[in-house]
C-alpha angles and dihedrals in degrees: 000000000000132000132208122205125168088346092305121128122219113191121203110285136204115229120237114251109265123219119218094359126160108268123204113247089220108071094175138015124015127357117236132021106214122075092246093053091048089047091054092051092044091052092051093047090050090064088079098228092155129211093357089081090058091050089046090055089052092050091049093051095046092053096245092143106089101185142359126194120187117202133161107301096347141073121198124193144166119221126189111228133164095298125079095247118062118246117251116232129198124184116183119192126199107258128213124239119247090248089056092050090051091051090050092047091053092050093047095045090055088067111067094202093053092048093047093051093047092050088050091054097255130125110232115235095235098040091114089065090058090052090050093049087055090050092252139105132225095204127040111274099192135030091247090059085080118056108202134184134180129183092221120111093244110115092207115103118228094030127190090271092057090044090056090056090048091058095046089050088056091056091046090053086059089062097040117014091185089073085080087061090049090055088052091053110271130086124225093253092049093048095048090048089050091047092056093042098054096039119110116239110283094007096109136029108284116244094198092091094048118108096243120173090252092053092048092048094049097041116113109226126187113255114263112234115241120238110251092207106089095207094053091043092057093040096248097126119093126234125224119253090247090063091067096053117201111355118201141138116278114269090228120045117227091004096162096050088047090056091049092050134224125330115265110265094346114212102192124112090234122057110268100240092041090053092050092048091057088054098043096051098059091036091056092050091047091050091050092050091051093047094048090046091053091049091050091051091050091051091049092050093049091052 
């Protein structure tokens, strides 16, 4: 497809291969897994910007996006196109006033389920209804709700470079849904603090009993007695095999990283968690072999 702008002709171009770019985790099919990520993509695709979305998907999957920075109300990115220098992208979102955030926080804190999910880092399914009841919207409703710019020569806005950033943002929202709030003007920490501040007593889950870093730091713990046996103190003494109980490889490889979620804007050719799983599985087996070998040697020596 060709574009004309001020009597200039821009033929279809092939992007230069990018090194170390951000690659989409989804290499086929839909982008995003959570309802909020899918909602973001669905809203953007409803703007009817044509084939540029398809080219944007290709750019996102090839790793043409070199960097993405998300700040309050604005996203900045660099995308490698056909020219030597990457194109500079700016996406500005309409932010909400503090008074509007307070109104939202009051409405959300009145529903215990909403408050509990938000405090747990989840985006409630019906949160958009609360925004609408307050006369606001969580996601952009119209194309003009997002002001976008790209330094490329394409007159279309958004262009394929901006579309690529759109799709990668959708995947990043999967990892951290509160980035949507950041784009609307309030960080996760600020919103949760506001949610607890405006809530009526007993309306939301209390955070006083949570083991926050401040509580842990200020807690007074009884002193732990030191072991008088020097060998045991420095960890030189050996434990009997019975002390370990049943020793086996974990049933799920890379369980802890999977709980923590994917890496922000992963740049590897293989999906982050999939790459870790291929490392954890043989490492677990190797560790078990070493441990069992040591236990067998100890038994042999004792006999």
